[in-house]
N, C-alpha and C positions, 0 to 999 in steps of 0.2 A: 610536459603537456598542458594546455591550453585550454580552462574550461569555461565557456561563456556563461556569464550570470544572467538572470532575467532583468534586465534593466527597463527604462519606460519607452523602449522601441514598440512598435506594434508588434503584439503578440500573435501566436499562433490561431487564438481565438478571433481576432481579427479578420485573419485570413480567410479562416472557416467562413465567416459571415460574410465575406464578400463573395467569395467563390460559389458557396453553396445556397446562398439566398437562405440563412438561417432567421427566422423570425424574431423579432428584436425581442429582447426578453429571455430567451432561450437560454442564451448562456454569458450574453455581455451583460444583463442585469444582476446575473450571479457574480460575476467576476467583479462589479464594481460594487456591489455590498461587500463582499468580503474585504476589499481594499479599504472601505470605509472602517470597518472594522479594526481591520490591522494598523490603520494609521494611526489609530488612539491604542492600541495593547502594544504590552512590553514585546510583543513577538514581532513587530513590525522592523523589518531589514530596509536601511536606505539605500537609495540606488548608488548602483558601483558601475565603472567603466569595467570591460572586459579585463579577465584577472589570470594569471597563472596559479595552479592549485598550488605550487611552492609557496605561494608569496602571498596567499588571501589572507587579510587580517580577520581575525576571528571574531565573529560577531556576539554580542552578549545576550545570548540565549543558547539553550540546548535543544536540539530539533528531538522531536517526539519518533521514537520507532514503535512502529505497530506491525506485529506479525501477524498474518492473514493464517490462521491454523487451524485444521481439523483432520484428525487423522482417516476419517472416512472420505474416500475419493469419489469424484463426481458430483461434488457438491458445489461448485464455482467459487473454488478459493482463486485460482489463478485469474480469470477472469474478473472476479472481486479485484485482487492485488494490480492488477493492468488498469484496467478503468478507475479503480479509488485514484491510485497515483495520478492518472493523467488528469481527473478531475480536481486534485489538489494544484498542479501546475498549471490547469487553465484560471486557476483563482489568482495566479502569478503569485505562487507559493513557490520557492526552490525546493524539489522533491525528488527524491533517490528511490527507485526501486529496486530491491537487491531480489535476486532470483536464488533461491536455495534449496531447488528442486533438480536432480538431477535428469530429468525429463526436459529441463530448461525450456519450456512454453512460454515461459513470461518474456522470456529473452525471444525466441521467434516470434511471439506474439506481438512484438514492437518492432519487427524487421529485420531483426540480426541474423544473417546466417550459420547455420553450425560451423565452427571454424575452431579446431583441435589447438591451434596455436594462438588464439586468443586469449589475453589472460581473465580469470574467471574466478569464482566464488571458491573454487577448489584450489588455487594459488595461494587464494588468501587465507584458507581455512590452515594449510600447511606452511603457511608463512613464507612463500618462495615468491611473494609479490606485495606490494602496498595497494592500500583499497584506491588510491588516487590513482595509479597505474590503471586500474581496471576498469575506470568510467568511460562509459560510453554516452553519447548524445543520442535524441532521439526526435521525431518531429516537432516535439512540442518543445518551446523553447526553455521553459523551467523543468523538464523532464529528465533526468537521466538514468541510466542503467547500469547496473553490475551485474552482468551475465553468468550465466551457469552454462555447464557443459556435462555430457553423461559420465564422465570420469570423476565427476563428484561423488559418483556412487562409491567409489573406492576410499573417500574420506571417511565414511564409516567405521572401515577396518582398520586404515593407516592412523587413525586418531587415539585408537584402543588404548596405546601404552603412551600416547604422548601428555606431558605433565599441562594442568588447568585445560584439560581437551573442551570441557564445557564452555569455556571462557574465550575460544579461539575466535570466533566473530565478533563478540562483544568488543574484544581488543582490537582487532582487525579495524574495525570502522569507527573508533573512538575518534580520530583525527578528523572525520567527516561530520561529526553530532552537529559543531557549531556553522556548518556550512549548508545544513538542508534543515528548513524546518518540519519537514517530513521523510520520514526514513521508512517505505515498506517494505515488509519481508513474505515473500511467497514461498510460503514451508513445503515441503514433500507431505503426501497422505499417508504417512505412519509416524509413530513418534519412536523415531530413532534417535541418533546422535546430532544430524543433520537439525530435526526440529529443535532438540534441546538445546543447541546451539543458539536458534534463532531466539527461542522463549527466554534464553539466559540473556541474550543482547537486548530484549525488546523493554519498553516501557508498559506495555499492554497487547493484549491479544484482542482480535477481532474475528469471532467465531461465523463464518458463513454455513448455512444450513437449509437442507429443504425441508419442508414442513411432511415430513414422513416418520415413520414410527421407527424404521433402525436408525435414523437420524439420531433421535431421541435417547435411543440407546447408546450410541457411540460416542454423543457429548458428553455424559457421565465420567467416561475414561477420561478425556481430554480432561474436564475439570477435576481430576483428580492428579492428573499429571501436573496440573499450573499449582495446585495446592503443593504438592511435594517440591515444586521448584522453588516456589516463594520460600516454602521453609530452611529448604538447604544452600539455594544457590543465588536466588534473585527475590528478595525480601519485596521489592515495591513492584513486581509484575501484578496490573490490573487487568481485567476483562473491560477492554473497547466497548463492545458490545457485541450483540448476536443478531445478524442479518439473515433475513429468510429469503434463498434464491430461488428461482425458477419457481414461482410461486403462480398457482393459480386460486385465485380466493373464492372460486366461485365453487368448489368442493368441501364436501362437510369435513374431511380430514384434515383438509388445510387450515378451515378454522380450528378444529380442535387441538390442533398441533399449536397453532397461535394461541391459544388461550392457556394450553399446559405452559409454554415457554413464558409467558407473562406472568403467570402466577408463580414460577420458580426465580424468574431473574428480575420481574420488576421493570424500572426504567433502564434496566441495561439491554432490552430488547429495542434494535433500532426501529423508530416509527417508520423508515425508510424502508420498503419491502422491494425486491428485485423479480419483475415479474419474465416469464418466458416470453423473449424476444430472439428471432431469426437473426435480426442484426448482431446482436451478441455473438451469435454463434458464427455468424459469417466474418466479423472482424478481423480475427487472428490470421486468417487464410491469407488476407490481405496485408498482415504485417501492423495493422493498426489499432489504436485505440478505438472503442466505439464512437466516442465524440468525434474523432479524427474521421473515420469511416460514414457516419451516419447522423452527425449532431441532433437531428430532429428525431431517432428512433427511440422509443419509450426507454429501450436499455440503459442509453447514453443519459437521457434526461433523468432516469433512476439515481444512476451514479453520481449524477452532478450533485442532486438531493441527499444523496448520503454521505457525499463530502463536505456539503453544506451542515447537514447536522453533526456531523464528527467535530467540524472547525468552530460551529457556534457552540457545543460543549465546552471547549478547550478555552474559547474566549471568555466566556461567562467564568470560567473557574480562574482565569486569567484577571478576572476584574472588569473586562470590556463589557459594553452594552449589546446583551444579545439580542434584543428588538432589532438593531442594525441590520442583521439579515434575515429577518423575518419575512418571509413571503408576504 
């Protein structure tokens, strides 16, 4: 299977700016500044011609795997996974989005029709196919998708008696980690074997949540699970951050929840918040990420800032100059 890399040919962002009259600075400035940092960091990847997946020479870094997880449903996990991955790709960073949810909303949200014959994460977890066989391209040149299907729900049962069942996803995506700088995992809204596989495979977990009381209750269960996984299965698992979604900062409740989160998590609470935005809700029905559907929407701009914030932290940790991507 031939998988195109993102080289220095015109990117999807350039196309967006030309066709949709995006104001200068909305996307291009973001991409330019990110690339400035990448040019000085150890994570910078040299431009390559189109390559076959089987013959791609490994790069000298291991991609960061971020699981987007929260066992509470309706908090914006899939929206966050799709648009964060798209924003990484918009920054000319090779990115892979893996749909780990049997509902397969991340797959349909990027325009893939439901197809039971397509190789999916179900086949990966059961060892019936390799990750490279399952890669699908998207509208964004540097974003790939590893899709899911509803039969993935059966993996929860079929893997129970399998050896190393918690490590199936980690083992399956290991050959891809030096080909993508970011791998984003969209987890199901449950603390089941699928989520367990995602958290064992991940370097960090990004927790989207609403500014509501029940969300505060649910996050304690997730943190308990993360701690248990650290002890038994994945000692390196970190909290990437907590991002508030569907936020209305005008309400007292939202302000109180934000204050509680900052008291508990400190700087792990992302400074970027995601507002309620109709364009974010509309985009999946068109099979597009928000920055493709409407790059000038508040939702798209918020996820671009979130990607910028996360990349900035990683660049700072890698010894790059964080000020190069400051606003």
